[in-house]
C-alpha positions as CSV (number, residue, x, y, z in Angstrom):
1,M,198.2,281.3,168.3
2,I,196.0,278.4,169.1
3,A,196.5,276.4,172.3
4,L,195.1,273.0,172.8
5,Y,194.4,271.4,176.1
6,T,193.8,267.7,175.9
7,C,192.0,265.4,178.2
8,S,192.7,261.8,179.0
9,I,191.4,260.6,175.6
10,S,194.6,261.5,173.9
11,V,197.4,263.7,175.3
12,H,199.4,264.0,172.1
13,D,196.8,263.9,169.3
14,P,194.9,267.3,169.0
15,S,192.4,265.7,166.6
16,T,190.8,263.9,169.6
17,S,191.1,266.6,172.2
18,C,187.9,267.4,174.0
19,R,188.9,270.9,175.2
20,L,189.9,273.7,173.0
21,C,191.2,277.1,174.1
22,I,192.0,279.9,171.6
23,K,193.0,283.5,171.7
24,S,190.2,285.8,170.6
25,S,192.5,287.5,168.1
26,A,193.0,284.3,166.3
27,L,189.4,283.1,166.4
28,H,188.2,284.6,163.1
29,D,191.1,283.1,161.1
30,F,190.5,279.8,162.8
31,L,186.8,279.7,162.0
32,S,187.3,280.9,158.5
33,T,188.9,277.5,157.7
34,T,185.4,276.0,158.4
35,P,186.7,273.4,160.9
36,F,184.6,270.5,162.0
37,A,185.4,269.0,165.4
38,E,182.5,267.1,166.8
39,H,184.8,265.5,169.4
40,V,185.2,268.9,171.2
41,R,183.1,269.2,174.3
42,S,184.5,272.4,175.8
43,F,185.5,275.6,174.0
44,Y,187.2,278.6,175.7
45,C,188.1,281.9,174.2
46,F,190.1,284.5,176.3
47,S,191.4,288.0,175.7
48,T,192.6,291.1,177.7
49,R,190.1,293.2,175.7
50,Q,186.6,292.4,174.3
51,I,186.3,291.6,170.6
52,E,183.1,291.6,168.7
53,L,181.9,288.2,167.5
54,P,179.9,288.7,164.2
55,P,176.9,286.5,163.4
56,S,178.8,284.8,160.6
57,N,181.4,283.5,163.1
58,I,178.6,282.3,165.4
59,K,177.3,280.2,162.5
60,Y,180.8,278.7,161.9
61,L,181.2,278.1,165.6
62,C,178.0,276.1,165.7
63,Q,179.0,274.1,162.7
64,A,182.5,273.4,164.1
65,F,181.4,272.1,167.5
66,P,177.9,270.6,167.1
67,L,178.2,268.5,170.3
68,I,179.8,271.1,172.5
69,R,178.7,271.2,176.2
70,V,180.8,274.0,177.7
71,L,181.1,277.4,175.9
72,D,183.1,280.2,177.6
73,I,183.4,283.2,175.4
74,E,183.2,286.1,177.9
75,S,186.0,287.9,176.1
76,L,183.8,288.2,173.0
77,K,180.9,290.6,172.3
78,F,178.1,288.1,171.6
79,V,175.0,288.6,169.5
80,F,172.0,286.3,169.7
81,S,171.2,284.4,166.5
82,K,169.1,281.5,165.3
83,D,172.2,279.4,164.6
84,F,173.2,279.5,168.2
85,N,170.0,277.7,169.2
86,Q,171.3,274.6,167.5
87,L,173.7,273.9,170.3
88,F,171.1,272.2,172.5
89,H,173.8,270.0,174.2
90,L,175.2,273.0,176.0
91,R,175.4,272.6,179.8
92,H,177.6,275.6,180.6
93,I,177.4,279.0,178.8
94,A,179.4,282.2,179.7
95,F,179.2,285.2,177.3
96,S,179.1,289.0,177.2
97,G,177.4,291.6,175.0
98,D,175.3,294.7,174.8
99,F,172.0,292.8,175.1
100,V,169.1,294.1,177.4
101,A,167.2,290.8,177.4
102,L,167.7,287.0,177.4
103,P,165.3,286.0,174.6
104,L,162.4,283.6,174.9
105,A,164.2,281.0,172.6
106,F,166.9,280.5,175.2
107,G,164.4,278.4,177.2
108,K,165.0,275.6,174.6
109,F,168.4,274.8,176.2
110,G,167.0,272.0,178.2
111,N,170.4,270.6,179.2
112,L,171.8,273.8,180.5
113,Q,173.1,273.8,184.1
114,T,175.1,277.0,184.4
115,L,174.4,280.4,182.7
116,I,176.8,283.4,183.1
117,L,175.8,286.7,181.4
118,N,177.7,289.9,181.3
119,T,176.1,292.9,179.6
120,S,177.0,296.6,179.2
121,A,173.3,297.5,179.9
122,S,172.2,298.7,183.3
123,A,169.7,295.9,183.7
124,L,168.7,292.6,182.1
125,E,165.3,291.2,181.4
126,I,165.1,287.4,181.4
127,K,162.3,286.5,179.0
128,A,163.2,282.8,178.7
129,D,161.2,280.5,180.9
130,I,164.0,279.5,183.3
131,W,161.4,277.8,185.5
132,N,160.9,275.0,183.0
133,M,164.7,274.5,182.4
134,L,164.7,271.6,184.8
135,R,168.5,271.1,184.8
136,L,169.4,274.7,185.3
137,R,171.2,275.2,188.6
138,H,173.2,278.5,188.5
139,V,172.4,281.8,186.9
140,H,174.9,284.7,187.3
141,T,174.5,288.2,185.8
142,N,176.6,291.3,186.3
143,V,173.6,293.6,186.5
144,P,170.2,293.3,188.2
145,A,168.1,290.7,186.4
146,K,164.3,290.9,186.1
147,L,162.9,287.4,186.3
148,P,159.8,286.1,184.5
149,S,156.9,285.1,186.6
150,P,156.2,281.4,186.7
151,S,153.4,280.3,184.5
152,T,151.9,278.5,187.4
153,S,152.5,278.3,191.1
154,S,151.8,274.6,191.2
155,G,153.9,271.8,189.7
156,K,157.5,270.8,190.3
157,A,159.8,273.4,192.0
158,S,162.8,274.7,190.1
159,G,166.2,273.1,190.8
160,L,167.9,276.5,190.8
161,Q,170.6,276.8,193.5
162,T,172.1,280.1,192.6
163,L,170.6,283.4,191.4
164,S,173.0,286.3,191.2
165,Q,172.1,289.2,190.7
166,V,168.3,289.7,190.9
167,A,166.4,292.9,190.9
168,P,164.5,293.4,194.2
169,E,161.1,293.7,192.4
170,S,161.6,290.2,191.1
171,C,161.6,288.6,194.5
172,K,157.9,288.1,194.5
173,K,156.3,285.3,196.5
174,G,155.4,283.2,193.4
175,V,159.0,283.4,192.2
176,L,160.6,282.4,195.4
177,V,158.0,279.6,195.9
178,K,159.2,278.2,192.6
179,A,162.8,278.8,193.4
180,C,162.5,277.4,197.0
181,Y,165.7,275.3,196.9
182,L,167.9,278.3,196.3
183,K,171.1,278.2,198.4
184,K,172.8,281.4,197.1
185,L,170.8,284.6,196.3
186,S,172.2,288.0,195.4
187,I,169.7,290.9,195.3
188,R,170.8,294.2,193.7
189,G,168.9,297.4,193.2
190,A,166.7,299.9,195.1
191,M,166.2,298.3,198.6
192,M,163.7,300.8,200.2
193,A,160.5,298.9,199.2
194,F,162.1,295.5,199.6
195,L,163.1,296.2,203.2
196,K,159.9,297.7,204.5
197,T,159.2,296.0,207.8
198,N,155.6,294.9,207.3
199,K,155.0,294.2,203.7
200,G,158.4,294.3,202.0
201,G,159.7,291.8,199.5
202,H,162.2,290.6,202.1
203,V,159.3,288.7,203.8
204,N,159.1,286.5,200.7
205,L,162.5,285.1,201.5
206,E,160.8,282.8,204.0
207,E,159.6,280.8,201.1
208,L,163.2,279.5,200.6
209,K,163.7,276.2,202.4
210,C,167.4,276.4,203.3
211,P,169.3,279.5,202.0
212,E,173.0,279.6,202.8
213,E,174.3,282.8,201.2
214,L,172.6,286.1,200.8
215,K,173.8,289.4,199.3
216,L,171.9,292.7,199.5
217,L,173.5,295.3,197.3
218,N,171.7,298.7,197.5
219,D,172.1,300.8,194.3
220,V,170.0,303.9,195.2
221,L,170.6,306.8,197.7
222,Y,167.4,308.1,199.2
223,G,168.5,311.5,200.6
224,S,166.9,312.1,203.9
225,K,165.2,308.7,203.9
226,V,166.9,306.0,205.9
227,L,166.9,302.2,205.4
228,H,166.3,300.0,208.4
229,L,167.3,296.4,208.9
230,P,164.1,294.3,209.5
231,P,164.1,292.5,212.9
232,S,162.3,289.7,211.0
233,F,165.6,288.8,209.4
234,V,166.4,286.7,212.5
235,R,163.5,284.4,211.7
236,I,163.7,284.5,207.9
237,L,167.4,284.0,207.6
238,R,167.9,281.4,210.3
239,T,169.9,279.1,208.0
240,V,172.1,281.7,206.3
241,K,175.8,281.1,206.8
242,K,177.2,283.9,204.7
243,L,175.7,287.4,204.5
244,T,177.0,290.4,202.5
245,L,175.6,293.9,202.8
246,S,176.6,296.9,200.6
247,K,175.6,300.5,200.6
248,T,172.6,299.8,202.8
249,M,173.6,302.5,205.3
250,F,171.9,300.9,208.3
251,D,172.6,302.4,211.7
252,W,175.3,300.5,213.6
253,D,172.8,300.0,216.5
254,E,170.8,297.7,214.1
255,A,173.9,295.4,213.5
256,N,173.0,293.6,216.7
257,I,170.0,292.1,214.8
258,L,172.5,290.2,212.6
259,G,174.3,288.9,215.8
260,R,171.2,286.8,216.5
261,L,171.5,284.9,213.2
262,E,172.3,281.5,214.7
263,S,174.0,280.0,211.6
264,L,176.0,283.0,210.5
265,E,179.6,282.2,209.9
266,V,180.8,284.9,207.4
267,L,179.7,288.6,207.6
268,K,180.8,291.1,204.9
269,L,179.9,294.7,205.5
270,K,180.9,296.8,202.5
271,E,180.7,300.4,201.3
272,N,178.8,301.9,204.2
273,A,176.7,298.9,204.9
274,F,176.3,300.5,208.3
275,T,176.8,304.2,209.3
276,G,177.5,306.0,212.5
277,K,180.5,306.8,214.7
278,S,180.4,303.8,217.0
279,W,179.5,300.1,217.1
280,N,178.9,298.4,220.4
281,P,177.8,294.8,219.7
282,D,175.2,293.0,221.7
283,I,176.9,290.5,224.0
284,R,174.3,287.9,223.0
285,G,175.3,287.7,219.3
286,F,177.7,286.4,216.7
287,L,178.2,283.1,218.4
288,Q,179.1,281.2,215.2
289,L,180.9,284.0,213.3
290,Q,184.3,283.0,211.9
291,V,184.9,285.8,209.3
292,L,184.2,289.5,209.8
293,W,184.9,291.8,206.9
294,I,184.3,295.6,207.3
295,E,185.0,297.8,204.3
296,E,184.5,301.5,203.7
297,A,182.9,302.2,207.1
298,L,183.9,305.8,206.5
299,D,182.5,307.4,209.6
300,L,183.1,304.6,212.1
301,E,185.4,305.9,214.9
302,T,185.0,303.6,217.9
303,W,184.3,299.9,218.1
304,E,184.0,298.0,221.3
305,A,184.2,294.2,221.1
306,S,185.6,291.2,223.0
307,E,185.7,287.4,223.1
308,A,182.1,287.5,224.5
309,H,180.8,289.1,221.3
310,F,182.9,287.0,218.8
311,P,183.9,283.8,220.5
312,R,184.7,281.8,217.3
313,L,186.1,284.6,215.1
314,G,189.1,283.4,213.0
315,H,189.6,286.2,210.5
316,L,189.1,289.9,210.8
317,I,189.4,292.1,207.7
318,L,189.3,295.9,208.0
319,K,189.6,297.8,204.7
320,S,189.3,301.6,204.2
321,C,188.0,302.3,207.7
322,E,190.1,305.4,207.8
323,N,188.5,307.0,210.9
324,L,188.5,303.9,213.1
325,E,190.7,304.8,216.0
326,A,191.6,301.3,217.2
327,V,191.1,297.6,216.8
328,P,189.4,296.4,220.0
329,F,192.3,295.1,222.1
330,E,190.0,292.5,223.8
331,L,189.7,290.6,220.5
332,A,193.2,289.3,221.2
333,D,191.5,287.0,223.8
334,V,189.6,285.2,221.1
335,H,191.5,281.9,221.0
336,S,190.3,281.1,217.5
337,L,191.6,284.4,216.0
338,Q,194.3,283.5,213.4
339,E,194.8,286.7,211.5
340,M,193.9,290.3,210.9
341,R,194.1,292.0,207.6
342,L,194.2,295.8,207.5
343,G,194.3,298.2,204.5
344,N,193.8,302.0,204.4
345,T,193.0,301.8,208.1
346,R,195.9,303.9,209.4
347,K,194.6,305.1,212.7
348,A,193.9,301.6,213.9
349,A,197.2,300.2,212.6
350,K,199.0,301.0,215.8
351,S,196.6,299.1,218.0
352,A,196.7,296.2,215.6
353,K,200.5,296.1,215.8
354,E,200.3,296.0,219.6
355,I,198.0,293.0,219.4
356,E,200.3,291.3,216.8
357,I,203.4,291.7,219.0
358,K,201.8,290.6,222.3
359,F,199.7,287.7,221.1
360,K,201.7,286.7,218.0
361,L,198.9,287.1,215.5
362,T,199.4,287.7,211.8
363,I,198.7,291.2,210.4
364,L,198.4,291.1,206.6
365,P,197.1,293.4,203.9
366,P,193.5,292.7,202.8
367,E,192.7,290.4,200.0
368,T,190.4,291.4,197.2
369,D,187.0,289.8,197.3
């Protein structure tokens, strides 16, 4: 079955439609008819399971849509080929495969603005010179990406606004100087060296002019060694509005450092981002925070907080905090608080219910992120 979605050019005539969506199970039969549709600008292929796209089909795909700008084939297992390089009009690419590297030839896509890569490998090496792809704005990968070093530190800065996910060792000074206009950065991998207080890679984040979103996703357990949250984050991340930490296992006492981030509006703490039995926030912090998400804080038992700590909090999400004894009752005095979402946080459910009844707040199950 082939489904056509037409744009304003012609609603009823498929021969002039600029967007084409097809089920992956029907793709081979469709391409075997050697279609030619130079009017198509966007091609989407969706499926509930991944299907392999053989090189011959890639060739037919390139012949069928020579002027294509948007190609979303994440449901297909893609293999790089010389034929694919002919689609130099592409602005948006999303695909999946078993590849371990983005080849050098990919740097020839000079019109590309968004690149989404999903691979079954544990890491991805980007060999293409993304720093000279002047229109590239967003790069998303599902595994840590190892970035190439810029050929020169001088010259025009990259226009990249999003890098997700990047290996910590790629966050070198030269790389971040080149990518100084990044607004969203997600770093995933071994965080020990990156977070060292004096000479860690985190210091290089100060090369970013105005970062707004940062994710630190730790992938390595260090046994007896403990990660520490650098106090310098207050200076380096002064413009960050949204911060996500996962598996970093900082001590709850260090969470007060984040409270001094003057622009922070959304804080997501996931999978033991902090550890310890109690959290007592510093009364000086979290003045702009609107969303607080705490997930899988498995050993957190007591949490003391009030309006003085979170004066602008609007949304509180507690997920899989099974040992948390109670939601701080004083949070009900936060006039901006609109809702609380609880899931797998049974011990604290009773206190949340009391807050709901007395102050008419909304208690809901947590949403997926």
